[in-house]
C-alpha positions as a LaTeX table, in Angstrom:
\begin{tabular}{lrrr}
\hline
Residue & $x$ (\AA) & $y$ (\AA) & $z$ (\AA) \\
\hline
Met1 & $-5.23$ & $-63.82$ & 34.65 \\
Ser2 & $-8.23$ & $-62.74$ & 36.53 \\
Val3 & $-11.70$ & $-63.19$ & 36.32 \\
Lys4 & $-14.57$ & $-60.35$ & 36.88 \\
Ile5 & $-17.41$ & $-62.01$ & 38.70 \\
Arg6 & $-20.84$ & $-60.24$ & 39.39 \\
Leu7 & $-21.90$ & $-60.47$ & 43.30 \\
Gly8 & $-25.29$ & $-58.66$ & 43.11 \\
Pro9 & $-26.52$ & $-54.87$ & 43.57 \\
Ala10 & $-24.68$ & $-52.33$ & 45.36 \\
Asp11 & $-27.34$ & $-52.22$ & 47.94 \\
Leu12 & $-24.94$ & $-52.31$ & 51.16 \\
Arg13 & $-25.32$ & $-49.93$ & 53.84 \\
Asp14 & $-22.20$ & $-47.67$ & 54.90 \\
Gly15 & $-20.25$ & $-50.33$ & 57.67 \\
Glu16 & $-22.02$ & $-53.44$ & 56.62 \\
Met17 & $-20.29$ & $-56.40$ & 54.96 \\
Arg18 & $-22.06$ & $-59.50$ & 53.41 \\
Gly19 & $-20.64$ & $-62.85$ & 52.23 \\
Tyr20 & $-20.53$ & $-64.44$ & 48.97 \\
Glu21 & $-19.84$ & $-68.05$ & 47.70 \\
Val22 & $-19.00$ & $-67.16$ & 44.26 \\
Pro23 & $-18.49$ & $-70.10$ & 41.34 \\
Gly24 & $-15.71$ & $-72.54$ & 42.18 \\
Gly25 & $-16.50$ & $-72.35$ & 45.72 \\
Arg26 & $-14.15$ & $-69.34$ & 46.87 \\
Leu27 & $-15.71$ & $-67.25$ & 49.61 \\
Val28 & $-15.55$ & $-63.53$ & 49.54 \\
Leu29 & $-16.63$ & $-60.87$ & 52.08 \\
Leu30 & $-17.72$ & $-57.51$ & 50.64 \\
Gly31 & $-17.83$ & $-54.64$ & 52.99 \\
Arg32 & $-18.73$ & $-50.97$ & 52.48 \\
Val33 & $-17.37$ & $-48.03$ & 54.09 \\
Gly34 & $-18.59$ & $-44.78$ & 52.97 \\
Ala35 & $-19.09$ & $-45.22$ & 49.47 \\
Arg36 & $-16.13$ & $-47.41$ & 48.72 \\
Tyr37 & $-16.69$ & $-51.20$ & 48.25 \\
Arg38 & $-13.80$ & $-53.73$ & 49.39 \\
Ala39 & $-13.70$ & $-57.15$ & 49.36 \\
Ile40 & $-11.06$ & $-60.02$ & 50.92 \\
Asp41 & $-11.32$ & $-63.88$ & 51.38 \\
Asp42 & $-14.10$ & $-64.47$ & 53.75 \\
Trp43 & $-12.40$ & $-67.99$ & 55.10 \\
Cys44 & $-10.22$ & $-67.09$ & 57.80 \\
Asn45 & $-7.05$ & $-68.56$ & 57.17 \\
His46 & $-6.63$ & $-69.05$ & 61.14 \\
Ala47 & $-9.46$ & $-71.29$ & 62.04 \\
Gly48 & $-11.59$ & $-71.47$ & 59.04 \\
Cys49 & $-14.72$ & $-69.38$ & 60.24 \\
Gln50 & $-16.53$ & $-66.78$ & 58.11 \\
Ile51 & $-15.25$ & $-63.30$ & 58.84 \\
Ser52 & $-18.73$ & $-61.93$ & 57.17 \\
Met53 & $-20.37$ & $-63.34$ & 60.35 \\
Gly54 & $-18.31$ & $-61.22$ & 62.61 \\
Trp55 & $-18.85$ & $-57.43$ & 62.22 \\
Leu56 & $-16.81$ & $-54.48$ & 60.94 \\
Asp57 & $-15.11$ & $-51.92$ & 62.87 \\
Thr58 & $-14.38$ & $-48.41$ & 61.41 \\
Arg59 & $-11.57$ & $-46.79$ & 62.32 \\
Pro60 & $-10.73$ & $-42.87$ & 62.56 \\
Asp61 & $-8.43$ & $-42.97$ & 59.71 \\
Gly62 & $-11.14$ & $-43.86$ & 57.39 \\
Gly63 & $-10.50$ & $-47.67$ & 56.85 \\
Ala64 & $-12.26$ & $-50.34$ & 58.08 \\
Thr65 & $-11.40$ & $-53.60$ & 59.98 \\
Ala66 & $-13.11$ & $-57.00$ & 59.34 \\
Val67 & $-13.51$ & $-59.09$ & 62.90 \\
Cys68 & $-13.96$ & $-62.81$ & 62.67 \\
Pro69 & $-16.22$ & $-64.15$ & 64.98 \\
Cys70 & $-14.38$ & $-67.10$ & 66.12 \\
His71 & $-11.29$ & $-65.52$ & 67.72 \\
Glu72 & $-11.80$ & $-61.95$ & 67.00 \\
Ile73 & $-8.96$ & $-61.34$ & 64.79 \\
Gly74 & $-9.39$ & $-58.64$ & 62.72 \\
Phe75 & $-8.53$ & $-57.92$ & 59.24 \\
Asp76 & $-7.65$ & $-54.65$ & 57.22 \\
Leu77 & $-10.70$ & $-54.26$ & 54.73 \\
Glu78 & $-8.93$ & $-52.90$ & 51.76 \\
Thr79 & $-5.77$ & $-55.00$ & 52.19 \\
Gly80 & $-6.41$ & $-57.88$ & 53.92 \\
Arg81 & $-3.62$ & $-57.26$ & 56.17 \\
Asn82 & $-4.04$ & $-59.11$ & 59.68 \\
Leu83 & $-4.08$ & $-56.01$ & 62.28 \\
Thr84 & $-4.80$ & $-58.32$ & 65.40 \\
Ser85 & $-2.83$ & $-61.31$ & 65.34 \\
Pro86 & $-0.19$ & $-61.38$ & 62.76 \\
Met87 & 1.80 & $-64.18$ & 64.99 \\
Leu88 & $-1.83$ & $-66.41$ & 65.04 \\
Cys89 & $-2.37$ & $-66.23$ & 60.84 \\
Gly90 & $-1.36$ & $-64.32$ & 57.75 \\
Asp91 & $-3.43$ & $-61.92$ & 55.85 \\
Gln92 & $-5.88$ & $-62.16$ & 53.97 \\
Ala93 & $-6.37$ & $-62.14$ & 50.29 \\
Ser94 & $-7.76$ & $-58.72$ & 48.90 \\
Phe95 & $-9.64$ & $-57.92$ & 45.65 \\
Pro96 & $-10.49$ & $-55.14$ & 43.45 \\
Val97 & $-13.99$ & $-54.12$ & 43.32 \\
Val98 & $-15.98$ & $-52.01$ & 40.68 \\
Val99 & $-19.41$ & $-51.05$ & 40.69 \\
Glu100 & $-21.12$ & $-50.32$ & 37.39 \\
Asp101 & $-24.69$ & $-49.50$ & 36.51 \\
Gly102 & $-25.38$ & $-50.23$ & 40.27 \\
Glu103 & $-24.20$ & $-53.70$ & 40.52 \\
Val104 & $-21.02$ & $-55.27$ & 42.50 \\
Trp105 & $-18.26$ & $-56.64$ & 40.57 \\
Val106 & $-15.36$ & $-58.72$ & 41.68 \\
Glu107 & $-11.94$ & $-59.45$ & 40.33 \\
Leu108 & $-10.62$ & $-62.95$ & 41.39 \\
Pro109 & $-7.63$ & $-64.74$ & 40.43 \\
Glu110 & $-8.48$ & $-67.26$ & 37.88 \\
Asp111 & $-6.85$ & $-70.13$ & 39.44 \\
Gly112 & $-9.26$ & $-69.84$ & 42.58 \\
\hline
\end{tabular}
């Protein structure tokens, strides 16, 4: 089961990311690359830092890497896969994102 949560207006600029705390206390990172919005967990599973406090690197393949500010571990914004240091920590959870009537919604697992 999943729950659809409104994050806010679809006002991110291309290459920008922002962190949100959603009901239940989960931290979600929302990023935009081109016209596409993507979401992953915003709590780095390596050291507990908020990835949204870091930066977003766009890649030649059209994707983007969200880089944690604490130890510069990069996670694929679309899949949550650890791209730089998979031996240090695992991947981040990724979530479906929908933009409807100018608002961004993310679909999260109901259990947290």
